SEBAPA-574627 format. One record per residue (C-alpha): chain; z negated, x negated, y negated; residue number from 1. Coordinates in steps of 0.02 Angstrom, whole numbers, plus 32768, in hexadecimal, padded with zeros to 4 digits. Example, Ala and Ser with C-alpha at 12.3 -4.5 7.8 and 13.67 -1.06 7.14 Angstrom:
2
@kette:A, Z:7E7A, X:7D99, Y:80E1, nr:1
@kette:A, Z:7E9B, X:7D54, Y:8035, nr:2
end
This chain:
415
@kette:A, Z:7FFC, X:8002, Y:8009, nr:1
@kette:A, Z:7FD1, X:7F72, Y:7F83, nr:2
@kette:A, Z:8068, X:7F19, Y:7FA1, nr:3
@kette:A, Z:80D3, X:7FAB, Y:7F96, nr:4
@kette:A, Z:8082, X:7FCA, Y:7EE7, nr:5
@kette:A, Z:80A4, X:7F1A, Y:7EB2, nr:6
@kette:A, Z:815D, X:7F31, Y:7ED8, nr:7
@kette:A, Z:816A, X:7FCB, Y:7E75, nr:8
@kette:A, Z:8105, X:7F80, Y:7DEC, nr:9
@kette:A, Z:8177, X:7EF2, Y:7DE5, nr:10
@kette:A, Z:8218, X:7F58, Y:7DF1, nr:11
@kette:A, Z:81DA, X:7FC1, Y:7D61, nr:12
@kette:A, Z:81AC, X:7F11, Y:7D04, nr:13
@kette:A, Z:8267, X:7ECF, Y:7D30, nr:14
@kette:A, Z:82B3, X:7F67, Y:7CF4, nr:15
@kette:A, Z:8253, X:7F7E, Y:7C4D, nr:16
@kette:A, Z:8275, X:7EC6, Y:7C2A, nr:17
@kette:A, Z:8315, X:7F0C, Y:7BDB, nr:18
@kette:A, Z:82F5, X:7F2C, Y:7B2A, nr:19
@kette:A, Z:837B, X:7FBE, Y:7B3B, nr:20
@kette:A, Z:8317, X:8003, Y:7BD2, nr:21
@kette:A, Z:827B, X:7FE7, Y:7B78, nr:22
@kette:A, Z:82BA, X:804C, Y:7AD2, nr:23
@kette:A, Z:82FB, X:80C8, Y:7B39, nr:24
@kette:A, Z:824B, X:80DB, Y:7B93, nr:25
@kette:A, Z:81F0, X:80E2, Y:7AF9, nr:26
@kette:A, Z:824A, X:8166, Y:7AAA, nr:27
@kette:A, Z:8244, X:81D5, Y:7B53, nr:28
@kette:A, Z:817B, X:81BB, Y:7B35, nr:29
@kette:A, Z:8187, X:81E9, Y:7A8A, nr:30
@kette:A, Z:81DE, X:827E, Y:7A9E, nr:31
@kette:A, Z:816A, X:82BD, Y:7B30, nr:32
@kette:A, Z:80DA, X:82A0, Y:7ACB, nr:33
@kette:A, Z:8124, X:8300, Y:7A40, nr:34
@kette:A, Z:8156, X:8396, Y:7A9F, nr:35
@kette:A, Z:80AA, X:839A, Y:7AF3, nr:36
@kette:A, Z:805D, X:8391, Y:7A40, nr:37
@kette:A, Z:80D2, X:840B, Y:7A04, nr:38
@kette:A, Z:8083, X:8482, Y:7A7A, nr:39
@kette:A, Z:7FEF, X:8462, Y:7A64, nr:40
@kette:A, Z:7FF2, X:848B, Y:79A6, nr:41
@kette:A, Z:8055, X:8535, Y:79CD, nr:42
@kette:A, Z:7FE2, X:856E, Y:7A66, nr:43
@kette:A, Z:7F2A, X:8529, Y:7A3A, nr:44
@kette:A, Z:7F15, X:84E1, Y:798B, nr:45
@kette:A, Z:7E59, X:84D0, Y:7943, nr:46
@kette:A, Z:7DE4, X:84B5, Y:78B4, nr:47
@kette:A, Z:7D43, X:8470, Y:789B, nr:48
@kette:A, Z:7CD9, X:8484, Y:780A, nr:49
@kette:A, Z:7D29, X:83DB, Y:77B5, nr:50
@kette:A, Z:7DCB, X:8439, Y:77C0, nr:51
@kette:A, Z:7D9D, X:84B1, Y:774A, nr:52
@kette:A, Z:7D69, X:842B, Y:76C8, nr:53
@kette:A, Z:7DFC, X:83C9, Y:76D9, nr:54
@kette:A, Z:7E67, X:846F, Y:76C2, nr:55
@kette:A, Z:7E10, X:84A3, Y:7629, nr:56
@kette:A, Z:7E20, X:8406, Y:75DB, nr:57
@kette:A, Z:7EE6, X:8404, Y:7602, nr:58
@kette:A, Z:7EED, X:84AF, Y:75AD, nr:59
@kette:A, Z:7E86, X:8471, Y:751A, nr:60
@kette:A, Z:7F0D, X:83DD, Y:7511, nr:61
@kette:A, Z:7F98, X:844A, Y:7510, nr:62
@kette:A, Z:7F5C, X:84BE, Y:7488, nr:63
@kette:A, Z:7F2A, X:8439, Y:7421, nr:64
@kette:A, Z:7E6C, X:845A, Y:7416, nr:65
@kette:A, Z:7DEB, X:83DD, Y:742F, nr:66
@kette:A, Z:7DD8, X:8384, Y:74BD, nr:67
@kette:A, Z:7D34, X:83C9, Y:74F1, nr:68
@kette:A, Z:7CE0, X:841D, Y:75A0, nr:69
@kette:A, Z:7C3A, X:846C, Y:759D, nr:70
@kette:A, Z:7C13, X:8448, Y:74FE, nr:71
@kette:A, Z:7C31, X:8382, Y:7530, nr:72
@kette:A, Z:7CB2, X:8320, Y:74CD, nr:73
@kette:A, Z:7CB1, X:828A, Y:755A, nr:74
@kette:A, Z:7C8F, X:82E2, Y:7603, nr:75
@kette:A, Z:7D1C, X:82AA, Y:765C, nr:76
@kette:A, Z:7DAF, X:8221, Y:7652, nr:77
@kette:A, Z:7E41, X:8251, Y:7600, nr:78
@kette:A, Z:7EC9, X:8221, Y:7673, nr:79
@kette:A, Z:7ED2, X:8297, Y:76F3, nr:80
@kette:A, Z:7EBD, X:832D, Y:7665, nr:81
@kette:A, Z:7F5D, X:82EA, Y:7610, nr:82
@kette:A, Z:7FAF, X:82E3, Y:76B2, nr:83
@kette:A, Z:7F8A, X:83A1, Y:76BF, nr:84
@kette:A, Z:7FB6, X:83CE, Y:760C, nr:85
@kette:A, Z:8073, X:837C, Y:7629, nr:86
@kette:A, Z:808D, X:83F7, Y:76C0, nr:87
@kette:A, Z:8029, X:8494, Y:7646, nr:88
@kette:A, Z:80A3, X:8460, Y:75C4, nr:89
@kette:A, Z:813D, X:846C, Y:7639, nr:90
@kette:A, Z:8105, X:84F5, Y:76AE, nr:91
@kette:A, Z:8079, X:8556, Y:7663, nr:92
@kette:A, Z:7FD3, X:8568, Y:76AB, nr:93
@kette:A, Z:8000, X:856B, Y:775C, nr:94
@kette:A, Z:7FC8, X:84EF, Y:77DC, nr:95
@kette:A, Z:8053, X:84E5, Y:7858, nr:96
@kette:A, Z:80C6, X:8466, Y:77F6, nr:97
@kette:A, Z:8034, X:8409, Y:77EA, nr:98
@kette:A, Z:8001, X:83FB, Y:78A9, nr:99
@kette:A, Z:80B8, X:83EA, Y:78CC, nr:100
@kette:A, Z:80C7, X:8353, Y:785E, nr:101
@kette:A, Z:8024, X:8308, Y:78B6, nr:102
@kette:A, Z:8080, X:831D, Y:7963, nr:103
@kette:A, Z:8102, X:82B0, Y:791F, nr:104
@kette:A, Z:8084, X:821E, Y:78F0, nr:105
@kette:A, Z:8026, X:8235, Y:797C, nr:106
@kette:A, Z:80B7, X:821D, Y:79E6, nr:107
@kette:A, Z:80E1, X:8188, Y:7985, nr:108
@kette:A, Z:8039, X:813A, Y:79A3, nr:109
@kette:A, Z:8073, X:8142, Y:7A57, nr:110
@kette:A, Z:8111, X:80CE, Y:7A36, nr:111
@kette:A, Z:80AA, X:804E, Y:79E2, nr:112
@kette:A, Z:802B, X:804E, Y:7A6A, nr:113
@kette:A, Z:80B7, X:801A, Y:7AD8, nr:114
@kette:A, Z:80F2, X:7F9C, Y:7A64, nr:115
@kette:A, Z:8043, X:7F49, Y:7A75, nr:116
@kette:A, Z:803D, X:7F56, Y:7B2C, nr:117
@kette:A, Z:80ED, X:7F02, Y:7B3F, nr:118
@kette:A, Z:809D, X:7E60, Y:7B07, nr:119
@kette:A, Z:804E, X:7E61, Y:7BAD, nr:120
@kette:A, Z:80E6, X:7E9E, Y:7C17, nr:121
@kette:A, Z:816E, X:7F21, Y:7BF5, nr:122
@kette:A, Z:811E, X:7F84, Y:7C88, nr:123
@kette:A, Z:8078, X:7F75, Y:7C33, nr:124
@kette:A, Z:80BB, X:7FBF, Y:7B9B, nr:125
@kette:A, Z:811D, X:804F, Y:7BE5, nr:126
@kette:A, Z:807A, X:807B, Y:7C48, nr:127
@kette:A, Z:8004, X:8070, Y:7B9D, nr:128
@kette:A, Z:8087, X:80E4, Y:7B40, nr:129
@kette:A, Z:8087, X:8155, Y:7BDD, nr:130
@kette:A, Z:7FB6, X:8169, Y:7BDF, nr:131
@kette:A, Z:7FB3, X:817B, Y:7B1D, nr:132
@kette:A, Z:8039, X:8205, Y:7B23, nr:133
@kette:A, Z:7FC6, X:826E, Y:7B9F, nr:134
@kette:A, Z:7F22, X:8237, Y:7B55, nr:135
@kette:A, Z:7ECE, X:82D8, Y:7B46, nr:136
@kette:A, Z:7E71, X:82A9, Y:7AA6, nr:137
@kette:A, Z:7F09, X:8285, Y:7A5A, nr:138
@kette:A, Z:7F5D, X:8316, Y:7A80, nr:139
@kette:A, Z:7EC3, X:838E, Y:7A4D, nr:140
@kette:A, Z:7EB1, X:8340, Y:79A8, nr:141
@kette:A, Z:7F67, X:8342, Y:7983, nr:142
@kette:A, Z:7F4D, X:83F7, Y:797A, nr:143
@kette:A, Z:7EB9, X:83F6, Y:78F9, nr:144
@kette:A, Z:7EB3, X:83EE, Y:7848, nr:145
@kette:A, Z:7E5F, X:8354, Y:783E, nr:146
@kette:A, Z:7E71, X:82A9, Y:7810, nr:147
@kette:A, Z:7E84, X:8259, Y:78CB, nr:148
@kette:A, Z:7F48, X:825E, Y:78D8, nr:149
@kette:A, Z:7F77, X:8226, Y:7843, nr:150
@kette:A, Z:7EF8, X:81A1, Y:7835, nr:151
@kette:A, Z:7F04, X:8163, Y:78E7, nr:152
@kette:A, Z:7FCA, X:8140, Y:78CF, nr:153
@kette:A, Z:7FB1, X:80D8, Y:782E, nr:154
@kette:A, Z:7F1A, X:8087, Y:7877, nr:155
@kette:A, Z:7F7F, X:8051, Y:791B, nr:156
@kette:A, Z:8013, X:802D, Y:78B2, nr:157
@kette:A, Z:7FB8, X:7FB8, Y:7844, nr:158
@kette:A, Z:7F67, X:7F4F, Y:78D3, nr:159
@kette:A, Z:8018, X:7F3C, Y:7917, nr:160
@kette:A, Z:8041, X:7EEC, Y:7876, nr:161
@kette:A, Z:7FA8, X:7E81, Y:7871, nr:162
@kette:A, Z:7FDE, X:7E57, Y:7924, nr:163
@kette:A, Z:807D, X:7E14, Y:78E7, nr:164
@kette:A, Z:8031, X:7DB8, Y:786B, nr:165
@kette:A, Z:7FD5, X:7D57, Y:78DC, nr:166
@kette:A, Z:807E, X:7D2A, Y:7927, nr:167
@kette:A, Z:80BF, X:7CE4, Y:7885, nr:168
@kette:A, Z:802F, X:7CD4, Y:7804, nr:169
@kette:A, Z:80AC, X:7CAF, Y:7775, nr:170
@kette:A, Z:8105, X:7D46, Y:7778, nr:171
@kette:A, Z:80B0, X:7D87, Y:76CD, nr:172
@kette:A, Z:8119, X:7E35, Y:76C5, nr:173
@kette:A, Z:80BE, X:7E55, Y:7771, nr:174
@kette:A, Z:801F, X:7E2A, Y:7719, nr:175
@kette:A, Z:8042, X:7E93, Y:767F, nr:176
@kette:A, Z:8076, X:7F1D, Y:76F6, nr:177
@kette:A, Z:7FCF, X:7F14, Y:775D, nr:178
@kette:A, Z:7F7B, X:7F1F, Y:76C3, nr:179
@kette:A, Z:7FCA, X:7FB4, Y:7675, nr:180
@kette:A, Z:7FA9, X:8010, Y:7710, nr:181
@kette:A, Z:7F09, X:7FE5, Y:773E, nr:182
@kette:A, Z:7EDB, X:8026, Y:7696, nr:183
@kette:A, Z:7F38, X:80CF, Y:76BF, nr:184
@kette:A, Z:7EC8, X:80DE, Y:775F, nr:185
@kette:A, Z:7E24, X:80BF, Y:76F1, nr:186
@kette:A, Z:7E69, X:8151, Y:7677, nr:187
@kette:A, Z:7E62, X:81BA, Y:7714, nr:188
@kette:A, Z:7DC7, X:817C, Y:775A, nr:189
@kette:A, Z:7D59, X:80FA, Y:7717, nr:190
@kette:A, Z:7CF7, X:80CE, Y:77AE, nr:191
@kette:A, Z:7D91, X:8050, Y:77DD, nr:192
@kette:A, Z:7D62, X:7FF0, Y:773E, nr:193
@kette:A, Z:7CF5, X:7F6A, Y:7773, nr:194
@kette:A, Z:7D4C, X:7F4A, Y:7821, nr:195
@kette:A, Z:7DD4, X:7EEE, Y:77BC, nr:196
@kette:A, Z:7D52, X:7E5D, Y:77B1, nr:197
@kette:A, Z:7D41, X:7E38, Y:785C, nr:198
@kette:A, Z:7E00, X:7E5E, Y:7882, nr:199
@kette:A, Z:7E2A, X:7DCF, Y:77FF, nr:200
@kette:A, Z:7DB2, X:7D55, Y:7834, nr:201
@kette:A, Z:7DEC, X:7D6C, Y:78F0, nr:202
@kette:A, Z:7EA0, X:7D38, Y:78AB, nr:203
@kette:A, Z:7E4B, X:7C9E, Y:7867, nr:204
@kette:A, Z:7DF2, X:7C83, Y:78F7, nr:205
@kette:A, Z:7E8D, X:7C6C, Y:796F, nr:206
@kette:A, Z:7F04, X:7C24, Y:7901, nr:207
@kette:A, Z:7F57, X:7BA1, Y:7972, nr:208
@kette:A, Z:7F7D, X:7B25, Y:78F2, nr:209
@kette:A, Z:7F40, X:7AED, Y:7851, nr:210
@kette:A, Z:7FC9, X:7B21, Y:77E9, nr:211
@kette:A, Z:7FAE, X:7BD6, Y:7833, nr:212
@kette:A, Z:7EFD, X:7BE5, Y:7818, nr:213
@kette:A, Z:7F1B, X:7BAD, Y:7764, nr:214
@kette:A, Z:7F90, X:7C3E, Y:7743, nr:215
@kette:A, Z:7F23, X:7CB7, Y:77A6, nr:216
@kette:A, Z:7E9B, X:7C85, Y:772C, nr:217
@kette:A, Z:7F0E, X:7C98, Y:768F, nr:218
@kette:A, Z:7F52, X:7D3E, Y:76CB, nr:219
@kette:A, Z:7EA7, X:7D82, Y:770B, nr:220
@kette:A, Z:7E73, X:7D5C, Y:764A, nr:221
@kette:A, Z:7F1F, X:7DB7, Y:760B, nr:222
@kette:A, Z:7EF5, X:7E49, Y:7688, nr:223
@kette:A, Z:7E42, X:7E6A, Y:7644, nr:224
@kette:A, Z:7E7A, X:7E56, Y:758A, nr:225
@kette:A, Z:7F02, X:7ED2, Y:75A7, nr:226
@kette:A, Z:7EA3, X:7F4F, Y:7605, nr:227
@kette:A, Z:7E1F, X:7F36, Y:7583, nr:228
@kette:A, Z:7E9E, X:7F5E, Y:74F3, nr:229
@kette:A, Z:7EE1, X:8007, Y:7553, nr:230
@kette:A, Z:7E33, X:8045, Y:755F, nr:231
@kette:A, Z:7E08, X:801F, Y:74B1, nr:232
@kette:A, Z:7E4F, X:80CE, Y:7463, nr:233
@kette:A, Z:7DDA, X:8128, Y:74DA, nr:234
@kette:A, Z:7D3D, X:80AB, Y:74AF, nr:235
@kette:A, Z:7D6B, X:80D0, Y:73F2, nr:236
@kette:A, Z:7D6D, X:817B, Y:740F, nr:237
@kette:A, Z:7CC1, X:818B, Y:7466, nr:238
@kette:A, Z:7C7A, X:810C, Y:73F1, nr:239
@kette:A, Z:7CB3, X:817A, Y:734E, nr:240
@kette:A, Z:7C72, X:8215, Y:73A6, nr:241
@kette:A, Z:7BB5, X:81CF, Y:73D4, nr:242
@kette:A, Z:7BB3, X:812D, Y:737B, nr:243
@kette:A, Z:7B69, X:80CB, Y:7410, nr:244
@kette:A, Z:7B82, X:8071, Y:74AF, nr:245
@kette:A, Z:7C33, X:8040, Y:7485, nr:246
@kette:A, Z:7C6E, X:8017, Y:7537, nr:247
@kette:A, Z:7C4C, X:80D9, Y:756E, nr:248
@kette:A, Z:7CCB, X:8128, Y:75E0, nr:249
@kette:A, Z:7C73, X:81D0, Y:75F8, nr:250
@kette:A, Z:7BCD, X:8219, Y:75DB, nr:251
@kette:A, Z:7BC0, X:8262, Y:768C, nr:252
@kette:A, Z:7B93, X:81AF, Y:76CC, nr:253
@kette:A, Z:7ADC, X:81B0, Y:76A4, nr:254
@kette:A, Z:7AB0, X:8266, Y:76F9, nr:255
@kette:A, Z:7B25, X:8225, Y:778A, nr:256
@kette:A, Z:7AB3, X:8190, Y:77AA, nr:257
@kette:A, Z:7A19, X:81E2, Y:7793, nr:258
@kette:A, Z:7A3F, X:8284, Y:781C, nr:259
@kette:A, Z:7A76, X:81F4, Y:7894, nr:260
@kette:A, Z:79C7, X:8193, Y:7887, nr:261
@kette:A, Z:7939, X:8207, Y:7848, nr:262
@kette:A, Z:78BA, X:8252, Y:78C3, nr:263
@kette:A, Z:7915, X:82E5, Y:78F0, nr:264
@kette:A, Z:79B3, X:8290, Y:7929, nr:265
@kette:A, Z:79FC, X:82AB, Y:79B7, nr:266
@kette:A, Z:7A9A, X:823E, Y:79AC, nr:267
@kette:A, Z:7B05, X:82E7, Y:79A8, nr:268
@kette:A, Z:7B1A, X:8344, Y:78EB, nr:269
@kette:A, Z:7A86, X:8374, Y:788D, nr:270
@kette:A, Z:7A96, X:8399, Y:77DD, nr:271
@kette:A, Z:7A89, X:8451, Y:77F4, nr:272
@kette:A, Z:79E5, X:8433, Y:7831, nr:273
@kette:A, Z:79A8, X:83C4, Y:778A, nr:274
@kette:A, Z:7924, X:8407, Y:771E, nr:275
@kette:A, Z:7953, X:83CC, Y:7680, nr:276
@kette:A, Z:78B6, X:8394, Y:75FB, nr:277
@kette:A, Z:78BD, X:83D4, Y:755B, nr:278
@kette:A, Z:78B3, X:8326, Y:7525, nr:279
@kette:A, Z:795A, X:830E, Y:755C, nr:280
@kette:A, Z:799B, X:83B1, Y:7546, nr:281
@kette:A, Z:797E, X:8395, Y:7477, nr:282
@kette:A, Z:79F9, X:82FC, Y:747F, nr:283
@kette:A, Z:7AAE, X:82ED, Y:7457, nr:284
@kette:A, Z:7B2E, X:82DF, Y:74E8, nr:285
@kette:A, Z:7B36, X:8213, Y:74D9, nr:286
@kette:A, Z:7A6D, X:820D, Y:74C8, nr:287
@kette:A, Z:7A51, X:8273, Y:7561, nr:288
@kette:A, Z:7AD0, X:8203, Y:75C5, nr:289
@kette:A, Z:7A55, X:816D, Y:75A3, nr:290
@kette:A, Z:79C7, X:81CB, Y:75B6, nr:291
@kette:A, Z:79F1, X:81F5, Y:7670, nr:292
@kette:A, Z:7A36, X:813D, Y:7686, nr:293
@kette:A, Z:7984, X:8102, Y:7658, nr:294
@kette:A, Z:7931, X:817C, Y:76C5, nr:295
@kette:A, Z:79A6, X:8145, Y:7754, nr:296
@kette:A, Z:796E, X:808F, Y:7730, nr:297
@kette:A, Z:78BF, X:80AB, Y:771F, nr:298
@kette:A, Z:78C0, X:8106, Y:77C8, nr:299
@kette:A, Z:791C, X:8081, Y:782C, nr:300
@kette:A, Z:78A7, X:7FF2, Y:77E5, nr:301
@kette:A, Z:7810, X:8067, Y:7811, nr:302
@kette:A, Z:7856, X:8093, Y:78CD, nr:303
@kette:A, Z:78C9, X:8017, Y:790F, nr:304
@kette:A, Z:78AE, X:803C, Y:79BC, nr:305
@kette:A, Z:78E6, X:80EF, Y:799F, nr:306
@kette:A, Z:7983, X:80B2, Y:793C, nr:307
@kette:A, Z:79AB, X:804C, Y:79DB, nr:308
@kette:A, Z:7983, X:80C2, Y:7A5A, nr:309
@kette:A, Z:79F4, X:8143, Y:79E7, nr:310
@kette:A, Z:7A79, X:80B5, Y:79E1, nr:311
@kette:A, Z:7A93, X:80C3, Y:7A90, nr:312
@kette:A, Z:7A98, X:8174, Y:7A99, nr:313
@kette:A, Z:7B1F, X:8192, Y:7A12, nr:314
@kette:A, Z:7B81, X:80FB, Y:7A6B, nr:315
@kette:A, Z:7B74, X:816D, Y:7B0F, nr:316
@kette:A, Z:7BA7, X:8204, Y:7AB0, nr:317
@kette:A, Z:7C4A, X:81A5, Y:7A61, nr:318
@kette:A, Z:7C82, X:8165, Y:7B04, nr:319
@kette:A, Z:7C56, X:81FB, Y:7B67, nr:320
@kette:A, Z:7CDC, X:8231, Y:7BE0, nr:321
@kette:A, Z:7C9D, X:82EF, Y:7BBC, nr:322
@kette:A, Z:7C91, X:8360, Y:7B19, nr:323
@kette:A, Z:7BE0, X:8368, Y:7AD6, nr:324
@kette:A, Z:7C12, X:83E5, Y:7A39, nr:325
@kette:A, Z:7BCE, X:8493, Y:7A40, nr:326
@kette:A, Z:7C69, X:850C, Y:7A4B, nr:327
@kette:A, Z:7CC8, X:8495, Y:7AAE, nr:328
@kette:A, Z:7C54, X:8464, Y:7B53, nr:329
@kette:A, Z:7CB3, X:84D3, Y:7BCC, nr:330
@kette:A, Z:7C80, X:848E, Y:7C7F, nr:331
@kette:A, Z:7D2A, X:8484, Y:7CC7, nr:332
@kette:A, Z:7D88, X:8433, Y:7C33, nr:333
@kette:A, Z:7CF9, X:83A8, Y:7C3D, nr:334
@kette:A, Z:7D15, X:8397, Y:7CF5, nr:335
@kette:A, Z:7DCF, X:837E, Y:7CCE, nr:336
@kette:A, Z:7DB6, X:8301, Y:7C46, nr:337
@kette:A, Z:7D36, X:829F, Y:7CB0, nr:338
@kette:A, Z:7DB8, X:8293, Y:7D2F, nr:339
@kette:A, Z:7E36, X:8250, Y:7CAC, nr:340
@kette:A, Z:7DBB, X:81DE, Y:7C53, nr:341
@kette:A, Z:7D48, X:819C, Y:7CDF, nr:342
@kette:A, Z:7DD1, X:813F, Y:7D2F, nr:343
@kette:A, Z:7E25, X:8115, Y:7C85, nr:344
@kette:A, Z:7D8C, X:80CB, Y:7C41, nr:345
@kette:A, Z:7D74, X:805C, Y:7CF7, nr:346
@kette:A, Z:7E2C, X:8020, Y:7CD0, nr:347
@kette:A, Z:7E1B, X:7FF3, Y:7C24, nr:348
@kette:A, Z:7D7B, X:7F77, Y:7C56, nr:349
@kette:A, Z:7DE9, X:7F28, Y:7CE5, nr:350
@kette:A, Z:7E6D, X:7F02, Y:7C63, nr:351
@kette:A, Z:7DF8, X:7ED1, Y:7BEB, nr:352
@kette:A, Z:7DAA, X:7E4B, Y:7C5E, nr:353
@kette:A, Z:7E5C, X:7E15, Y:7CA9, nr:354
@kette:A, Z:7E9B, X:7DEF, Y:7BFC, nr:355
@kette:A, Z:7E77, X:7D3C, Y:7BAB, nr:356
@kette:A, Z:7DF7, X:7D49, Y:7B19, nr:357
@kette:A, Z:7E40, X:7CCC, Y:7AB2, nr:358
@kette:A, Z:7EED, X:7D3A, Y:7AAA, nr:359
@kette:A, Z:7F15, X:7D7C, Y:79F9, nr:360
@kette:A, Z:7F43, X:7E11, Y:7A61, nr:361
@kette:A, Z:7E9A, X:7E2D, Y:7A99, nr:362
@kette:A, Z:7E42, X:7E1F, Y:79F4, nr:363
@kette:A, Z:7EB3, X:7E9B, Y:7992, nr:364
@kette:A, Z:7E8F, X:7F18, Y:7A29, nr:365
@kette:A, Z:7DD3, X:7EF4, Y:7A3C, nr:366
@kette:A, Z:7DA1, X:7ED4, Y:7993, nr:367
@kette:A, Z:7DBA, X:7F8A, Y:794E, nr:368
@kette:A, Z:7D6D, X:7FD3, Y:79FF, nr:369
@kette:A, Z:7CD9, X:7F68, Y:79DA, nr:370
@kette:A, Z:7CC0, X:7F93, Y:7919, nr:371
@kette:A, Z:7CD2, X:805D, Y:7944, nr:372
@kette:A, Z:7C57, X:8054, Y:79D1, nr:373
@kette:A, Z:7BD3, X:7FFC, Y:795B, nr:374
@kette:A, Z:7BF4, X:806B, Y:78CF, nr:375
@kette:A, Z:7BD7, X:80FC, Y:792E, nr:376
@kette:A, Z:7B3B, X:80B3, Y:7972, nr:377
@kette:A, Z:7AF8, X:80A5, Y:78CF, nr:378
@kette:A, Z:7B4B, X:815A, Y:7889, nr:379
@kette:A, Z:7B65, X:81FB, Y:7909, nr:380
@kette:A, Z:7BB2, X:81F3, Y:79A8, nr:381
@kette:A, Z:7C41, X:825F, Y:79E8, nr:382
@kette:A, Z:7CDC, X:8249, Y:7A4A, nr:383
@kette:A, Z:7D3C, X:8268, Y:79AE, nr:384
@kette:A, Z:7D0C, X:81CC, Y:7971, nr:385
@kette:A, Z:7D60, X:8165, Y:79EC, nr:386
@kette:A, Z:7E02, X:81C6, Y:79DB, nr:387
@kette:A, Z:7E64, X:8130, Y:7963, nr:388
@kette:A, Z:7E34, X:80B2, Y:79E5, nr:389
@kette:A, Z:7E64, X:8107, Y:7A81, nr:390
@kette:A, Z:7F27, X:80C7, Y:7A6B, nr:391
@kette:A, Z:7ECD, X:8010, Y:7A78, nr:392
@kette:A, Z:7E5E, X:803C, Y:7B14, nr:393
@kette:A, Z:7EF9, X:807E, Y:7B75, nr:394
@kette:A, Z:7F48, X:7FDB, Y:7B61, nr:395
@kette:A, Z:7EBD, X:7F89, Y:7BB2, nr:396
@kette:A, Z:7EB2, X:8012, Y:7C47, nr:397
@kette:A, Z:7F75, X:7FEC, Y:7C53, nr:398
@kette:A, Z:7F42, X:7F31, Y:7C74, nr:399
@kette:A, Z:7ECA, X:7F5C, Y:7CEF, nr:400
@kette:A, Z:7F53, X:7FC1, Y:7D49, nr:401
@kette:A, Z:7FC2, X:7F35, Y:7D5A, nr:402
@kette:A, Z:7FB6, X:7EDB, Y:7DF9, nr:403
@kette:A, Z:7FC1, X:7E2C, Y:7D96, nr:404
@kette:A, Z:7FB5, X:7DFB, Y:7CDB, nr:405
@kette:A, Z:8042, X:7D7E, Y:7CD1, nr:406
@kette:A, Z:805E, X:7D5D, Y:7C11, nr:407
@kette:A, Z:7FAF, X:7D21, Y:7BD7, nr:408
@kette:A, Z:7FE3, X:7CE7, Y:7B35, nr:409
@kette:A, Z:804A, X:7D7A, Y:7AE0, nr:410
@kette:A, Z:80F7, X:7D1E, Y:7B13, nr:411
@kette:A, Z:8151, X:7DC7, Y:7B25, nr:412
@kette:A, Z:81B9, X:7DFA, Y:7A92, nr:413
@kette:A, Z:81D2, X:7E9E, Y:7A44, nr:414
@kette:A, Z:8297, X:7EB7, Y:7A35, nr:415
end
């Protein structure tokens, strides 16, 4: 049986080594992924409380009103509401055009997943793309009015650009493109901002020649400066409104951190259970955010053991094979998800240990996975928060399914 599997894999690898065959297969995977996601959008669109916020902000943008929701001026980053506003302006306040566009972005993510995998072997690339195409979370969230489909696509494409940069660090056009794309990602999901620094550090560490290392250092400085320049309009707007905490992204950070670490924290959403003391209720939006942040850090310092225990709970929630959210924890759905994600995670762990640690590709895939895991070991844990890194996980899973990892130095080239 094993011999037959190896022969089948080698035949697929040889066939996909032809650039024409590989492109056609990737196009087929894209088309399949797109059809599945369009069906999901037509049959079972769904909305969470966050969806209402994004939609209301988008409507405010279209109407030319103040960027405000629930009396708050910086509750949400503006990237996704602007995206929605474009469709609302063109098609009216209808969700289907947005969901269809998100189906395209989600399907495009599978294509870049294949390109990542091809740097291991052509067969690995096709298998990674196929796994991403049928990933239940990828399909499900493409049919939601949430940031995940758009952000995941932008995030994966930006990582692919960075990987291309590491192969030739003196390509300054790629550095600039990477910086602008990363800034767009931050405007959609601010939590990705700090991930830039370990990623850039990885590029410097794995540079094989002194000239490459020098270019990586210069490119990293350029990237940070360009991302900062892109974020300046949002920072300056918030500073003009609140006159404090210049590098603020949103005014939800403080309460989000507090609900994640206070004495009643469970690792899941708890804001609706929080009792807002009068001393905080009297403050303005910015002051409330800082007050919640102060309370959160105070709790973390006073009860470090509880924080550590909660961190493991939140990691388990984030990487759980099944759903925890109320209203979605259907037993049969959770059984199906466990049957999919259980073996997938095992294969990913196998692939993780089979690939060389010093490979540039390893860090480009692994740094974001570790970063998002640690971020949500501090903040809330949910399967939703692993969606952006699932395309990277399936690349490792495809490596785990390969009989042999032949290309250990990213020697393959995408035609």
